[in-house]
N, C-alpha and C positions, 0 to 999 in steps of 0.2 A: 417533803420526801414521800409522804404516804400518797399525796396526790399525784405525784410523778409516777409512782409505781402503778397506781391504779389505771392511770391513763396507758402505760405500756401494756398492762393486761388487757385492757379494752381494745387496743390495735391488734394484740396477738389473737383475740377471739375473732375480731373482723377478718383477720387473715385465715384463720382456720375456716370460717364460713365462706370466704370467697374461693378459697381452695376447693372445698367441696363442690361448689357449682361448677367450677372449671372442670374438675374431674368427671362431674356427672355429663358434662357435654362432650368430653373427650370419649367417654365410655360408650356412649350412644352413637359415635360417629358423626355427630352434629357438626363440629369444627371442620373435619375433613369434607363433609359433603359440601357445605357452604364455600369452602376455599376452592374445591375443585370447580363449583358453579361459576364463580367469580373468574377463575383462571381460564377457563373455556370461553366465557363471554369476553374478557379482555383480550385474549388472543385473536378471537373471531373478528371483533371489530377493528383492531389494529391491522390485521392482515387482509381481511375481506371487505373491509368497510366500504370500498370503492367498487365492488363487483358490479353493481347494477350501471356504472359507467363503463364497464369493460376493462376495469384496471384492478390488478391483484397484487398486494404487497403493501408494505408501510408506506404511508404518503407523508404525513406531517403529524408533529406532536398536537397542534391546534386541532386538526381534523379528527385525530383519535380521542382527544379529551372531550370535544364537542359531542361526538357520538357516544363515548362513555358516560358522560353527564346525564343524557337521557335514560341510559340504563340504570344507573346509580340511583336516580331519584326516585325511581320505581321499586328496584329490589331492596336496597339497603333499609328503607323505613318499614318494609313488610316483614323482613327477617327480623329486625329488631322488635317489632310488636309482637310477632309470633314466638320470639324467643322469650319475652319477659311476661306475658299477658297471664301466666298462671304460677308466677313465682311465688306469690303469697296465697292466693285463693286455692291453688292446686294443694298446697301443704295443709292449708286449713281443712279442706274436703277429706284428705287423707288422715287427718288427725294428728299429723307430725308437727303441726305448727303450735299445739298446745303444749306437746312434750318439749320442744326446743325452748318456748317461753318459760317453762318450768325451771329451767337452767338458769345459772347465774350470768345471764346475757340480756343486755337491754334490747328494747325493740329498735333503737336507732343502730346498733351494731348488727342486728339481724338484717335490717333492711339494706344498710351500707355494705355489708358482706356479700349480700345477694346481687346488690348492683355492681360492685367491683368484679365478682365473679363472672358474672353474665357479660359485662363490659369487656373483660379480659378475652372471653370466648369470641365475642363479636369482633373485637379488635384483631385478634390473632387470625381469624378466618379471613378478614377483609384484607388485611396487610399481605397475608400468604398468598391469598388468591390473585389479587391484582398484581402482586410482585412477580408470582411465578408467570402469570399470564404474558406479561411483557419481557421475561427473561431472555427468550429466543430472539428479540429484537433489541437487546440492550446495545449491541455493537453500533446499532444505527442512530442512538441517542448520544448527544453531547452531553458534559456534565451538567450545564444549566438546565437542559431539557430533562435530565434525570432528576434533579432537584423540583423542578416544577411538577413532574409526575408524582413525586413523593408528597408534595404539598396537597395535590389534589386527592390522593388517597387518604392523607391526613383529614381533609375537609370532609370526605364521605364517612370517615370513622366518627368524626365528631358529630355528624348529622345522625348516625346510627345510634350514638350514645344518648343524643337528645329524645329520640324517639323511644329508646330503651327506658329512659327515666319517665316517659309519658305511659309505657307499657306497666311499670311498677305502680304508677298511681292508678291505673285501670284495675290492676291486680289486688290492690288494697280495697279499693270502692266495690268491686264486683261481689255479688253474693255467691256465685257459683262459677265454675269453669266455662259452661256454656255460655252464659251472659258476658264473661270475660272476653271469650274468644270473639263473640259477636261485636262486642264494643272496641276491640282491637281492629277487626276488619272495617268497621264503619269508620274509625278514626283514620285509617290508611286511605280508604276511598275518599273522605273529606279533605285530608291535607294535601294528597297527591293528585286528585282529579278534580273535585269539585271547587275547591277554595279558589283557584285562578280563574275558573269560570265566573264564579261570583264577583271577583275582583273586576274582570272583564266587564261584566254586566253593569257594575257600578260605575265604571268609566264611560259606558255608552249612555247610562242614563243622565250622567252630568254632562254629556255633550262635550267631554274634554275639559271641563271646567274644574276638576279635581286638582288639587295643588300637588305639587312633587312631593312636598313634605308629608301629606295625608297618604299618599300613594306609598311612599317608602315606609311609613309607618305600619300600614296594612301589610306589607310584604314581610315585615319583621316578625310578624304574628304567626308565621308559618315557617318551621325550620327547613322544610323542603325548599321553600323559596330562597331562604337565606344561603343555602347551599347552591342553589342555582345563579344567585348573584355572584358568589364566588368564582363558580366555574365560568360564568360568562365574562367576568373581568378578567380572566386568565386567558383569554383567547382573543383573537383579532375581532370577531364579532361580538361586539359588546352586548347586544341584546338588551335585557332589562337594566343592566348597569348604566346604558346610555341615558336612562331617564331618571336615574336616581342623583340626590344631591351628592356632590363630591365627597363630603365629609362622612358619608354613610357607606361609602365602599372602599375607603381607603383605611391604610393603618390597622388598628386594633378594633374597629367597629364591629365588623361583621364577626370575628372571633368572640367579642364580648356579648353580642347577641346570642350566638350559639351556646356559649357558657351559661348564659341565663337559661336558655332552654334545656341545658343539661341538670341545672341545680333546682329551678323553681318547681317543677312537678315533683321531684324528689322530696323537696322540703314539704309540700302539699300532702304527699303521700304519707310522710313520717308523721305530720301533725294529726292526719286521719287515723293513722295505724296506732297512736297513743290512745285515742278515744275508746 
């Protein structure tokens, strides 16, 4: 009974910390700003995506998702990293972390509360923004297309939560906010821009001799590529999914990899936070 009571108190504290992080983001208009940004881009891409070909208006869900995927893979990781890079190091510099840890709350509860609160802010902003962005075009979507779009947004949120976990790790490891912000931007640059160039270079050097299983494993080491694989598999243009082993792009394989990206950096951050 005592153990059960203690566990309930721990989760209540986690909820209090998460709610504080959520309220802070609402207070500084962060959630509203990101939601508005996503809504504007989603609506513009859906309605004006074919303007260069002289066509204006909603074309098809496949074309819209393909264009949105390119936007999401740049914006969502950047926003997640900027959201979480100072979650720990910022409070340490202000002296608030020592005060917080002097209270009857564990380091795991502190870290989990911050992650859940920031994750709720990121999830709410992304879902609200992309949902509102296509709301004017909802009458042109079938029910199945609506579910596909919802699954796409859920995948974008999952990628954001993975990069948020990486941001928390950066925040725990960094000595100050300046270094944390630099590391966050460097990680965004690496995962979103540089990683695939290095992978393509490895393919060229191997003269096409790299096995599909090795190529697939290397793609799994980048949460942005995991999202790209999901987005490519949901459209007619298979892209990366066409060269992947079937078992790695079907069923629960990609969600399991993304879940690993959400949890592993967080656990490493907690292990370092305890030291």
